[in-house]
Every structure is written in C-alpha cells, then in structure tokens.
N, C-alpha and C positions, 0 to 999 in steps of 0.2 A: 923901262918906263911903265908905270901902272896904267892899265886899261880901265876905262869906266863903262865897259860893256855891262848892260843890265839884262840881256836876254841870253839864254843858253843856246848856243849854236849846235845844230845836230852833229856836225863833223867833230866838234870838240867833245861832245858826249860820246860819240863813237870811238874817238881816240882814247878817252878815259876807260871805256869798257874794254877796248883791245889791250891796253896796258895791264889792266886788272887780270884779264884772261891769261896773258903771257906769264905774269908773276905767279898766278895761281898754278898754272901748269908746271912751271919750274919747281915750285915748292912741293908739289905732289910727286914729280918724277925723281927729284934728287933729295935725299935725306941723309941723316946720320947713319942709318943702316946701309950697308953696302949691298944693295939689291941690284944696282945697275939701272940707269934710266931707260935703256932699251927694253929690259925685261919688264919693268913697271909699265912701260907703254904697251908692251905685248899683253900684259894682264888686263889693262883697261880695254884694249881692242877685243880681247877674248870675251870680256863681260858684255860688250856691246854687240858682238857678232855671234856669240855662242861658240866660238872656237876654243882651241886648247890653250891654256895659260902656261907660260914658261916658269911661273912661280909655284913653289910648294904651297900647301894649305896654310902653313904657318906664315910664310912670306906674304901671301895674299891677305892674311888677317892684319899684318903690320900695315899694309897699304890702306885697307878699307876701314879698319877699326882704330887705328892710331893716327896715321899720317893725314888722311883726307879730313876726318872731323877736326883735327887740330888746325889745318889750314882754313877750313870753313869758319871755325870759331874765331881765328885771328882776323879774318875778314869782317865778321860781324862786330867784334869788339873795336877794331880800328874805325869802322864806319860810324859806330855809335859815338866814340870819343871825338872824332873829327867833326861830325855833324853837330854834336852838342857844343863843341868849342865855337863853331861858326855862329850858332844861335846865341850863345852867351855873349860873344863879342858884339853881335848886333843889338841885343836887348840892352846891354850895359853901355853901349857905345864906347867900348874900351878894347883896343886891339890886343891887350894882354890878358883878357879874361880867359879863364880856364874851366874845363868841365867839372873840376872838383870844387867849384865854389859852392856856397850855400850849405856847407856841412856834409855834402854827399860822401866825400872820401873819409872824413872823420867818423861819420855814422857807420859806414861800411866797415872801417877798421875796428870800431868798437864791437859791432856784431860778430865779426869773424873771430876777434880775440876772445870774446866771451865763450864761443863754442870751443875753441882750442883749449882754453884754460878750464872751463867749468864742466864741459860735457864732451871730452875727447873720445868717449866710447860709443857715441851715437853714430854707428856706421851701417845700421840696418834699414835706414829710411830709403824710400824709392828715389827721392832726390836728396842729395847730401845736405846735412844741416848747415854746413859752412856757407855755401852760396845763398841759401835761403836767409840765413842770419845777416849776411853782408847786404843782400838786397833790401831786407826790411830795415836794416840800420841806415842805409843810404837814403831811402825814402823818409825815414824818421828824422834824419838830420835836416833834410830839406824842409820837412813839415815844421820842425821846431824853428828854423830860420824864418819861415814865412810868418808863423804865429808871433814870434818876437818882433819882427818888423811891423806887423799890423798893430801889436799892442803898444808899440812906441809911437803910434800915431802917424807913421809915415807910409806913403804908398809909392814913393819914388824908388828908382833902382839903387840910389846911393844908400838909403836906409836899409834896404834889403841886403845889400852887399855887406854893410857893417854888421847886421844881425848874423849873417853867415859866418863872418870872422869870429864873432863872439861864441856862437854855437860850436864852431869847429875847435876853438881853443878849449871849451868846456869838455866836449866829447873826447878830445885827445887826452886831457887830464884823466878822465874816467878810464879810458883805455889803458893808460900807463898804470893806474891803480890795479885794474883787473889783471894786467899782465904780471904784476909783482906777486900775485897770489900763487903763481906757479912758475917759478923761474926756469923750469925745465922746458917750457914751451917758447922761450924767447926766440930761439933760432927759427922755429916753425912760423912764428908771427912775423918776423922780419923777412923771411923768405916769401911769405904771402904778400907783404907790403911792397916788395921789390917788383912784383908782377911776374906772371908766368903762365904758360899754356901747356906745360909739360905733362899734366895729368888730365888733359882734355879728352873727351869722348863725345859720342853722339848725345849722351844724356845732357851734357852742358850746352850743346848746340840747341837742342829742343827747349831747354830751359830759357835761354836768352832770346831765341828767335822771335817769339810773338811780341815781346816787349820792345825789342829794338826795331822790329818791323813796323809796329804801330807808331812808335816815336818818329821814325824816319819819314813815314807818310805824313804825319802832322807837320813836321819841320818843312818838308817840301811844299806842302799846301800853304803854309804860312809864310813862305819866303817872299811872296809878292807883297804881303801886308808889311813885312819887315822893311822892304824897300820904300814903301809909302811912309813909314815912321821916320825914315832918315830925313824926310822933308820937314819934320817938326810935328808935334802933337796937335797944334792948332790946325795945320793943313790937313792932317789925317782925319781929325774930327769933322772938318768941313766936308770931307768925302764920305762921311757916314761910318767911319771906322772908330772903334773904341780902343784907344792906345793901351789902357790899363789891362783890358781883357786880352788883347793880343799878346802883350808881354807875359801875362800870367800863363796863357796857354802854351806859349813857346818855352817858358821856363819849366813848366811841368813836363813837357815832352822831352826837353833836353835832360832834365833831372832823371826821368824814367830811363832814358837811354844810358846815362851814366851809371845809374844804379844796377841795371842789368849787366853792363860791361864789367863793373867792379866785382859783382857777385861771382862771376865765372873766371876772372883773370887776375884778381888782385888789383893793385894800384900801378898803372902804366902811365907814366907822365909824358908830357910834351906833344903827344899826338894832336891834341885839341888846339895847340898853339901853332905848331909847325905847318900842318896841312892847310888850314884855311888861308894862311898868309901866302903859301906857295901858290894856291889857287888864285888868289887876288893878283899876284904878280904875273901869272901866266895867262889867265883867262878873263879877268874882269872883276870889278868890285861890287856889282849888284848881287843881292842875296839870292835872286833866282838863278844865278850862276854859282855863287859861292857854296850854298848849302848842298845842292845835289852833287857837285863835283867834289866837295869835301867828303861826302859819304863814300864816293868811289875812291878818292885819293887816300882816305884814311884806311880803307880796306887794303888797298895796294901797299901802302907804307908799312902797315903792321904785319902783313903777310911776309914782306921782304925782310923786316926787322926780325921776326921770329925765325925765318929761315936762316939768317945769319947767326942767331942765338944758338941754334941747334947744330950748326955745321962748321962754324968758324974755329971752334976749339974742340979737343977730345971730350972735355967735360962741358955740359950744356950751361950756357949763361942765362940768367933771368932776362927775359925780353925787355924789362924795364931798364936794365943797364944799357942795352943797345939803343933804345930810344933816347935815353939821357945823353949818351955819347953824341948822338946825332942832333938832338934837340937843344942841348945847352948852348952850343955855339950859335945856333940859329936864334935862340931866345936873346942872347946878347946883341946880335945884329939887329933884331927887331927893336930892342930897347934903344939902341943908338940912333936908328932911323926915326923912331918915335920922338926922341929928344930933339933931333934936328928939325923935324916938322914943327914942333911946338916953339922952337926958338926963331924959326924963319917967319 
C-alpha cells in the first residue's frame, strides 16, 4: 500500500545511508580482479592506521585508482539520475517522466559523437574533450527546448515537454548525420550510448561532483515547494510561491544533474524511473521524502548495478544493459498500475 508520508523520518534516512554504506563497501572489497576481499580490507585498514598492507603497490593502485573512484562515480551518477527523475516527475506531474527529457540525452549524444568523429585525436586536454562536449551538448539541448517552448508562447509543462520531444528528434537526426561521416566510430559511439563506467577515474569524479552536488542541494531545498505545488498553482500562489519560477529552478537543477551524469557515464536508462517509484512505495509520496531518498537510492542502485556489470561475466557488461534488464520489467509494471489508476 502506498504511503502518503510527507516528512522524512530520521530512521528511514539512517536506513538508506546504512544500505548505501553496505553496497559501497561490497563494491570496493569485491571486484573483477582477484585480490581477495580480506586483503583489500587489510589495505584499507593499513591506510587508516599506518600499518603494513598485504597488497603490492600495483594491487593497491588497482584499489585506489580504479575501483574506489569507479564506485564513487557510480554513486554520483546514480544519485543524479534518480534525483533528476523524481524532480521531473514532480514538475511534469507524470510518473513516467525521465531524466533524459528536454533534449538532454540527445544533446549529450550529439556532443560526444562530434568529438569521436571529428576530433578523435584530442587526448592531451586536462579534462577529456568527450565529457566536456557531452556536458555542453546536454545543457544546449535543454536550452534549445526551453527557448522553443517560450517562442511557442507556452509557459506550461506540456508545451515544454513537446518542445523537448521536437529538439530531441532534431538533435538525434544531426547526430546520425555526423556519425555517418566516419563509420569507423560507430562501435565507439554505441558503446558510449549504452552507458558505462569502465574508464572512470578520479578526474571524472572531480568533473561531475560540483555540478551534481549543487543540483542535489537545490533539489532537496526545493522539495518542500514541490509538495506545495501538488495542491495546485492557485493554492501555491496564495501562499506566496511563484509556481513558474519554482518549476524553472527545479528543471534547471535536474537538467544540470543529468548533464553532469551523462558527460561522465554515457546514457544509463531507467534509474530515474525505477528508484523514485520504489521510494514512493516504501517510504512515502511527499517530495520531501522522495527526492532525498531517491538521491540515496539512486547511488545504491547504480553502485550495485555496476558491481554486477563488472563481476557477473568474464567480459564486462555495459552498466546500461544491467539497468535495462532491471528497469524494463519495472517500467512495464508502472505502466500497468498507472493505467489501472486512470481507469478506476
């Protein structure tokens, strides 16, 4: 039964943090490399206490330069996508809203494809050109959607959503054209579009952290206002709240989080749909509950999914494949329940 709790209970928050800590520890201790979880735990203990590590210098580098930043980045990306999904669902009042609305995914795909096809030799930058291009493309797609919606004379969410569909279709067509300029990069493009964290390092973590952190803070602070908007725009206005400004601010924050996530991980689907719905089912439907717990739940979910992607088979799977296997059946279940609610 769905709960209508609107306040985040401390014990629920603590449980979410504990679950995240457990999954984080498991992903760090156990990996594709056969280091042994006891030896990895010994290395971590040695770093904390100044003792002697059971790992060689090369093995320790695998832990601290490959495994730990990958797990941290998976948590950041998962939190960004799930938090953005919860915000989009609240702003558009649509339980099927996705973080890749408003042309963010299409813009990021165009930016990344342009780098792969037109400038594959740019490898000497301090920050890789591909994540920068994907980030700029995602924000550019959102900006075009907003400008198109405004130029159409509409300020409502429906107009903005339709503008996003139009911009996404156009940018996808441009991406396909650019991709055909060099067919040798087709495999690289599609690998990126499937989503993955296999080349993640601390550089990607520091690239995404400030944007995702800022967006998460805005979303958490705006959750109370989003709860008020569920009462209706007239009621919100009577309380001194400007609905259009609140929606714009939350859309910008969600789009910023999505752009940062896409820039460092490619396109990873279903996180923004699955996690907010699970939170609503387990903890409550108020956005003061849904948004912060979606941030935690998204981090936990994607860390677990990425752990499966790199350990379940001898060859690593794209994490987007794992989230699709998990999310597609859940998405069908959400569609069916949404249909039943509308018919009842």
